C-alpha positions as a Markdown table, in Angstrom:
| # | Residue | x | y | z |
|---|---|---|---|---|
| 1 | Met | 91.8 | 128.0 | 96.2 |
| 2 | Glu | 88.2 | 128.9 | 95.3 |
| 3 | Asn | 86.3 | 130.3 | 92.5 |
| 4 | His | 82.9 | 132.0 | 92.4 |
| 5 | Leu | 80.6 | 131.2 | 89.7 |
| 6 | Ser | 78.4 | 133.7 | 91.4 |
| 7 | Asp | 80.7 | 136.3 | 90.3 |
| 8 | Val | 79.7 | 135.6 | 86.8 |
| 9 | Ile | 75.8 | 135.4 | 87.6 |
| 10 | Ser | 75.1 | 138.0 | 90.2 |
| 11 | Asp | 76.7 | 140.5 | 92.4 |
| 12 | Pro | 77.2 | 139.2 | 96.2 |
| 13 | Glu | 77.3 | 141.8 | 98.5 |
| 14 | Glu | 80.9 | 141.3 | 100.3 |
| 15 | Pro | 82.3 | 144.6 | 100.9 |
| 16 | Thr | 85.3 | 143.5 | 102.9 |
| 17 | Ser | 88.7 | 144.1 | 101.3 |
| 18 | His | 90.5 | 141.3 | 102.6 |
| 19 | Val | 88.4 | 138.7 | 100.7 |
| 20 | His | 88.3 | 137.6 | 96.7 |
| 21 | Pro | 86.7 | 140.0 | 94.5 |
| 22 | His | 83.2 | 139.5 | 93.0 |
| 23 | Ile | 82.7 | 141.1 | 90.0 |
| 24 | Pro | 79.7 | 140.1 | 87.7 |
| 25 | Gly | 81.0 | 138.5 | 84.3 |
| 26 | Trp | 84.4 | 137.7 | 85.9 |
| 27 | Phe | 85.9 | 134.5 | 87.1 |
| 28 | Ser | 88.1 | 135.3 | 90.5 |
| 29 | Glu | 91.0 | 133.0 | 91.6 |
| 30 | Tyr | 91.9 | 133.7 | 95.1 |
| 31 | Ser | 94.2 | 131.6 | 97.1 |
| 32 | Pro | 95.4 | 132.2 | 100.8 |
| 33 | Leu | 98.9 | 131.2 | 99.9 |
| 34 | Trp | 98.9 | 134.7 | 98.2 |
| 35 | Pro | 96.9 | 137.0 | 100.3 |
| 36 | Gly | 96.0 | 140.3 | 99.1 |
| 37 | Gln | 95.8 | 139.7 | 95.4 |
| 38 | Ala | 93.4 | 137.7 | 92.9 |
| 39 | His | 93.5 | 136.6 | 89.3 |
| 40 | Leu | 90.4 | 137.5 | 87.1 |
| 41 | Leu | 89.6 | 136.7 | 83.8 |
| 42 | Lys | 86.3 | 138.0 | 82.0 |
| 43 | Val | 83.9 | 134.9 | 81.0 |
| 44 | Glu | 82.0 | 135.0 | 77.5 |
| 45 | Lys | 80.4 | 131.5 | 78.1 |
| 46 | Ile | 80.2 | 128.9 | 80.5 |
| 47 | Cys | 81.0 | 125.6 | 78.3 |
| 48 | Phe | 80.7 | 122.9 | 81.6 |
| 49 | Gln | 80.5 | 123.0 | 85.5 |
| 50 | Gly | 80.5 | 119.6 | 87.3 |
| 51 | Lys | 82.0 | 117.5 | 89.8 |
| 52 | Ser | 83.8 | 114.1 | 89.4 |
| 53 | Lys | 84.3 | 111.7 | 92.2 |
| 54 | Tyr | 87.3 | 113.5 | 93.1 |
| 55 | Gln | 87.2 | 117.3 | 92.2 |
| 56 | Asn | 85.0 | 120.1 | 91.0 |
| 57 | Met | 85.6 | 121.4 | 87.3 |
| 58 | Leu | 84.6 | 124.3 | 85.3 |
| 59 | Val | 85.3 | 125.0 | 81.6 |
| 60 | Phe | 84.5 | 128.6 | 80.2 |
| 61 | Glu | 85.5 | 130.6 | 77.2 |
| 62 | Ser | 87.2 | 133.7 | 78.3 |
| 63 | Ser | 87.4 | 137.0 | 76.4 |
| 64 | Thr | 91.3 | 136.9 | 75.6 |
| 65 | Tyr | 92.7 | 133.4 | 76.6 |
| 66 | Gly | 90.4 | 131.1 | 74.9 |
| 67 | Lys | 88.6 | 128.3 | 76.8 |
| 68 | Val | 89.5 | 128.2 | 80.4 |
| 69 | Phe | 90.2 | 125.0 | 82.7 |
| 70 | Val | 89.4 | 125.3 | 86.5 |
| 71 | Leu | 89.9 | 122.7 | 89.1 |
| 72 | Asp | 88.5 | 123.0 | 92.6 |
| 73 | Gly | 89.0 | 126.7 | 91.8 |
| 74 | Ala | 92.5 | 126.9 | 90.8 |
| 75 | Leu | 93.3 | 127.8 | 87.1 |
| 76 | Gln | 94.9 | 124.7 | 85.4 |
| 77 | Leu | 95.2 | 125.6 | 81.8 |
| 78 | Thr | 94.1 | 128.4 | 79.3 |
| 79 | Gln | 94.5 | 127.6 | 75.5 |
| 80 | Lys | 96.4 | 130.9 | 74.8 |
| 81 | Asp | 99.4 | 130.2 | 77.0 |
| 82 | Glu | 99.2 | 126.5 | 78.0 |
| 83 | Cys | 102.3 | 125.9 | 75.7 |
| 84 | Ser | 104.8 | 127.5 | 78.1 |
| 85 | Tyr | 104.0 | 125.3 | 80.8 |
| 86 | Gln | 103.8 | 122.0 | 78.7 |
| 87 | Glu | 106.8 | 122.7 | 76.9 |
| 88 | Met | 109.2 | 123.7 | 79.7 |
| 89 | Met | 108.2 | 120.9 | 82.1 |
| 90 | Thr | 108.6 | 118.2 | 79.6 |
| 91 | His | 111.9 | 119.7 | 77.5 |
| 92 | Leu | 113.7 | 120.8 | 80.6 |
| 93 | Pro | 114.2 | 117.2 | 81.8 |
| 94 | Leu | 114.1 | 115.2 | 78.7 |
| 95 | Cys | 116.6 | 117.6 | 76.8 |
| 96 | Ser | 119.0 | 117.4 | 79.6 |
| 97 | Ile | 119.8 | 113.6 | 79.3 |
| 98 | Pro | 120.8 | 111.4 | 76.5 |
| 99 | Asn | 118.3 | 109.1 | 74.5 |
| 100 | Pro | 115.1 | 108.9 | 77.1 |
| 101 | Lys | 113.4 | 105.7 | 76.4 |
| 102 | Lys | 110.9 | 105.4 | 79.3 |
| 103 | Val | 108.9 | 108.0 | 80.8 |
| 104 | Leu | 106.5 | 108.4 | 83.5 |
| 105 | Leu | 103.8 | 111.0 | 83.8 |
| 106 | Ile | 101.9 | 111.6 | 87.0 |
| 107 | Gly | 99.1 | 113.9 | 86.8 |
| 108 | Gly | 99.1 | 115.7 | 83.8 |
| 109 | Gly | 95.7 | 114.5 | 82.8 |
| 110 | Asp | 95.1 | 117.2 | 80.2 |
| 111 | Gly | 97.4 | 115.6 | 77.9 |
| 112 | Gly | 99.5 | 118.3 | 76.9 |
| 113 | Ile | 102.8 | 117.1 | 78.4 |
| 114 | Leu | 102.1 | 114.0 | 76.6 |
| 115 | Arg | 102.0 | 115.7 | 73.2 |
| 116 | Glu | 105.2 | 117.1 | 74.2 |
| 117 | Ile | 107.0 | 113.8 | 75.2 |
| 118 | Ser | 106.0 | 112.7 | 71.8 |
| 119 | Arg | 108.5 | 114.9 | 70.1 |
| 120 | His | 111.2 | 113.1 | 71.3 |
| 121 | Cys | 111.9 | 110.1 | 68.8 |
| 122 | Ser | 113.8 | 108.1 | 71.3 |
| 123 | Val | 111.4 | 107.6 | 73.8 |
| 124 | Glu | 109.6 | 104.0 | 73.3 |
| 125 | Gln | 107.3 | 103.9 | 76.6 |
| 126 | Ile | 105.3 | 106.7 | 78.0 |
| 127 | Asp | 103.3 | 105.8 | 81.1 |
| 128 | Ile | 100.7 | 108.2 | 82.8 |
| 129 | Cys | 98.9 | 107.8 | 86.3 |
| 130 | Glu | 95.4 | 109.7 | 86.2 |
| 131 | Ile | 93.2 | 109.0 | 88.7 |
| 132 | Asp | 90.2 | 111.0 | 87.4 |
| 133 | Thr | 89.0 | 109.9 | 84.0 |
| 134 | Met | 86.1 | 112.7 | 83.9 |
| 135 | Leu | 89.2 | 115.0 | 83.7 |
| 136 | Ile | 90.5 | 113.4 | 80.8 |
| 137 | Asn | 87.3 | 113.1 | 79.0 |
| 138 | Leu | 86.6 | 116.8 | 79.6 |
| 139 | Tyr | 90.1 | 117.9 | 77.9 |
| 140 | Ser | 89.2 | 115.5 | 74.9 |
| 141 | Asp | 85.7 | 117.3 | 74.6 |
| 142 | Phe | 87.0 | 120.9 | 75.3 |
| 143 | Phe | 90.8 | 121.2 | 74.5 |
| 144 | Pro | 91.5 | 118.4 | 71.7 |
| 145 | Glu | 94.7 | 120.2 | 70.8 |
| 146 | Val | 96.2 | 119.5 | 74.0 |
| 147 | Ala | 94.3 | 116.0 | 75.0 |
| 148 | Val | 95.9 | 115.0 | 71.4 |
| 149 | Gly | 99.1 | 113.4 | 73.3 |
| 150 | Tyr | 96.7 | 110.3 | 74.4 |
| 151 | Arg | 96.8 | 109.4 | 70.4 |
| 152 | Asp | 100.5 | 108.4 | 70.8 |
| 153 | Ser | 100.7 | 104.7 | 70.6 |
| 154 | Arg | 103.5 | 104.8 | 72.8 |
| 155 | Val | 101.1 | 106.2 | 75.8 |
| 156 | Lys | 99.8 | 103.8 | 78.3 |
| 157 | Leu | 97.2 | 105.3 | 80.5 |
| 158 | His | 96.9 | 103.9 | 84.6 |
| 159 | Val | 93.8 | 105.1 | 86.2 |
| 160 | Ile | 95.8 | 104.8 | 89.7 |
| 161 | Asp | 97.3 | 107.2 | 92.4 |
| 162 | Gly | 100.6 | 107.9 | 91.6 |
| 163 | Thr | 102.3 | 106.7 | 94.6 |
| 164 | Leu | 100.5 | 103.3 | 94.7 |
| 165 | Phe | 101.6 | 102.9 | 91.1 |
| 166 | Leu | 105.3 | 103.8 | 92.1 |
| 167 | Asn | 104.9 | 101.0 | 94.8 |
| 168 | Ser | 104.5 | 98.7 | 91.8 |
| 169 | Val | 107.3 | 99.9 | 89.6 |
| 170 | Arg | 110.7 | 97.7 | 89.5 |
| 171 | Arg | 113.8 | 99.5 | 90.6 |
| 172 | Gly | 115.5 | 101.6 | 87.6 |
| 173 | Thr | 112.8 | 101.6 | 85.3 |
| 174 | Tyr | 112.3 | 105.0 | 84.0 |
| 175 | Asp | 114.9 | 107.4 | 82.6 |
| 176 | Ala | 112.6 | 110.4 | 83.6 |
| 177 | Ile | 109.5 | 110.9 | 85.8 |
| 178 | Ile | 107.6 | 114.3 | 85.3 |
| 179 | Val | 105.0 | 115.1 | 88.0 |
| 180 | Asp | 102.4 | 117.6 | 87.2 |
| 181 | Ala | 99.8 | 116.4 | 90.1 |
| 182 | Phe | 100.5 | 119.0 | 92.9 |
| 183 | Asp | 99.9 | 122.5 | 93.9 |
| 184 | Pro | 103.4 | 124.7 | 93.7 |
| 185 | Met | 105.6 | 123.1 | 96.4 |
| 186 | Arg | 106.7 | 125.1 | 99.4 |
| 187 | Pro | 109.3 | 124.0 | 101.9 |
| 188 | Asp | 106.7 | 122.9 | 104.2 |
| 189 | His | 104.6 | 120.9 | 101.7 |
| 190 | Glu | 103.4 | 117.6 | 102.9 |
| 191 | Leu | 105.1 | 115.7 | 99.9 |
| 192 | Phe | 108.3 | 116.0 | 101.9 |
| 193 | Glu | 107.0 | 114.3 | 104.8 |
| 194 | Ser | 105.8 | 111.2 | 102.4 |
| 195 | Glu | 107.6 | 108.5 | 100.8 |
| 196 | Phe | 106.9 | 109.9 | 97.3 |
| 197 | Phe | 110.4 | 111.1 | 96.7 |
| 198 | Glu | 112.0 | 108.0 | 97.8 |
| 199 | Leu | 109.7 | 105.8 | 95.6 |
| 200 | Val | 110.4 | 108.1 | 92.5 |
| 201 | Ser | 114.3 | 107.7 | 93.1 |
| 202 | Lys | 113.9 | 104.0 | 93.1 |
| 203 | Ala | 112.1 | 104.0 | 90.0 |
| 204 | Leu | 114.4 | 106.1 | 88.0 |
| 205 | Arg | 117.9 | 104.7 | 86.8 |
| 206 | Pro | 121.0 | 105.7 | 87.6 |
| 207 | Gly | 121.5 | 109.6 | 86.2 |
| 208 | Gly | 117.4 | 109.5 | 85.6 |
| 209 | Val | 115.7 | 112.8 | 86.2 |
| 210 | Leu | 112.6 | 114.2 | 88.0 |
| 211 | Cys | 110.8 | 117.1 | 87.1 |
| 212 | Ile | 108.1 | 118.7 | 89.4 |
| 213 | Gln | 106.2 | 122.3 | 89.8 |
| 214 | Ala | 107.9 | 123.8 | 92.4 |
| 215 | Glu | 107.5 | 127.9 | 93.9 |
| 216 | Ser | 106.8 | 130.7 | 91.7 |
| 217 | Ile | 109.3 | 133.4 | 91.8 |
| 218 | Cys | 107.9 | 136.9 | 90.6 |
| 219 | Gly | 104.9 | 135.6 | 88.7 |
| 220 | Val | 107.2 | 133.0 | 86.9 |
| 221 | Ile | 106.4 | 129.1 | 87.4 |
| 222 | Gly | 109.4 | 127.4 | 88.9 |
| 223 | Phe | 110.3 | 123.8 | 88.3 |
| 224 | Leu | 112.4 | 121.5 | 90.8 |
| 225 | Leu | 115.0 | 119.3 | 88.6 |
| 226 | Cys | 116.8 | 116.4 | 90.1 |
| 227 | Ser | 118.7 | 113.5 | 89.3 |
| 228 | Thr | 119.6 | 110.1 | 90.9 |
| 229 | Glu | 123.3 | 109.2 | 91.6 |
| 230 | Gly | 124.9 | 108.0 | 88.4 |
| 231 | Pro | 126.0 | 109.9 | 85.4 |
| 232 | Tyr | 126.5 | 113.3 | 85.9 |
| 233 | Val | 123.5 | 115.8 | 84.6 |
| 234 | Asp | 124.1 | 119.5 | 83.7 |
| 235 | Phe | 120.4 | 120.5 | 83.5 |
| 236 | Arg | 121.7 | 124.1 | 82.6 |
| 237 | Ser | 123.1 | 122.5 | 79.1 |
| 238 | Pro | 121.0 | 120.8 | 77.1 |
| 239 | Ile | 122.5 | 117.6 | 75.2 |
| 240 | Asn | 119.6 | 116.2 | 73.9 |
| 241 | Pro | 117.9 | 118.7 | 71.6 |
| 242 | Ile | 114.8 | 118.3 | 69.7 |
| 243 | Asp | 114.5 | 117.8 | 65.8 |
| 244 | Pro | 112.9 | 120.6 | 64.8 |
| 245 | Glu | 111.2 | 118.5 | 61.9 |
| 246 | Asn | 109.7 | 116.1 | 64.7 |
| 247 | Tyr | 106.4 | 117.7 | 65.7 |
| 248 | Gly | 105.3 | 114.3 | 67.4 |
| 249 | Ile | 101.7 | 113.7 | 67.7 |
| 250 | Ser | 100.8 | 117.4 | 67.9 |
| 251 | Arg | 102.0 | 118.3 | 64.3 |
| 252 | Gln | 102.8 | 121.7 | 65.3 |
| 253 | Pro | 106.0 | 123.5 | 65.8 |
| 254 | Leu | 107.3 | 124.3 | 69.4 |
| 255 | Lys | 106.1 | 127.8 | 70.4 |
| 256 | Phe | 107.9 | 128.7 | 73.7 |
| 257 | Tyr | 110.8 | 126.4 | 74.2 |
| 258 | Asn | 114.1 | 126.0 | 72.6 |
| 259 | Ser | 117.9 | 125.3 | 73.9 |
| 260 | Glu | 118.6 | 129.3 | 74.4 |
| 261 | Val | 115.3 | 129.5 | 76.6 |
| 262 | His | 116.4 | 126.3 | 78.3 |
| 263 | Ser | 119.6 | 127.4 | 79.4 |
| 264 | Ala | 118.3 | 130.8 | 80.5 |
| 265 | Ala | 115.8 | 129.3 | 82.6 |
| 266 | Phe | 118.4 | 128.4 | 85.2 |
| 267 | Cys | 119.5 | 132.0 | 85.5 |
| 268 | Leu | 118.4 | 133.7 | 88.9 |
| 269 | Pro | 117.4 | 137.0 | 89.7 |
| 270 | Ser | 119.4 | 139.0 | 92.1 |
| 271 | Phe | 117.3 | 138.4 | 95.2 |
| 272 | Ala | 117.1 | 134.9 | 94.9 |
| 273 | Lys | 120.9 | 134.4 | 94.1 |
| 274 | Ser | 121.3 | 135.8 | 97.8 |
| 275 | Phe | 119.0 | 132.8 | 99.5 |
| 276 | Pro | 121.1 | 130.6 | 101.8 |
| 277 | Asp | 122.5 | 127.4 | 100.1 |
| 278 | Thr | 121.4 | 128.6 | 96.7 |
| 279 | Lys | 124.3 | 127.0 | 95.2 |
| 280 | Ala | 123.6 | 123.7 | 96.5 |
| 281 | Lys | 120.0 | 123.7 | 95.6 |
| 282 | Gly | 120.9 | 124.3 | 92.2 |
| 283 | Ser | 122.9 | 121.0 | 92.0 |
| 284 | Ser | 121.6 | 118.2 | 89.7 |
| 285 | Lys | 122.2 | 115.9 | 92.6 |
| 286 | Gly | 118.8 | 115.5 | 94.1 |
| 287 | Phe | 118.6 | 112.1 | 95.6 |
């Protein structure tokens, strides 16, 4: 994906219709994965623009979505609606198993998923792998209500690549692993050719669960939920509801997730139901 700050500062002459739009004062995100369309947000102020050892970063104040974080040209988070992604990615897996105690987060350096994990009082250990400390610091500076997750005393930060970390983990360590480190996954994603999922499977206990971002369906973000062999996990029926009085480290109630939304998330539109092997792919036995 690519973004163009020149869109904000000047008006480049690029009349061809097949490329991303250039509109002065607007941020534009264009991805060849979705040709013929772009996502635009009006920019009020650029707060930060720079590059770490690993990636380009941009923070700007938008007209209607609050502060926005952009990573290598791809929209990562907006203050207005970050809750929907963070809450669903966290509570879909953690509310599907009884009393999760050890959780690993790979990626998710903004701290929002850590914030959501903190709502689960049964959790005793929260490990996070994030290689880019500059990213963590920027979120702390510009999105403190998201980065607050790092203040949970159960959190331990590992500045290391997630795959390398998994190689060092003892078999059956975690009840849940949440992966927020990759672009939306398609069937031909390079991750399927690596040892990553095998390492995840080994790191999970029997009946442990994985949640990772999957492809978008009709503009709605999808998540891939899997469990290892062991106690059956019925992801459609949450058995570990969040205590409404427990706000965790955020000190704010849930804004998006509830048990009804959890179950409804597994309802597929008609066109998706017609896909081959839909029933098999919906199984909780992913490994």
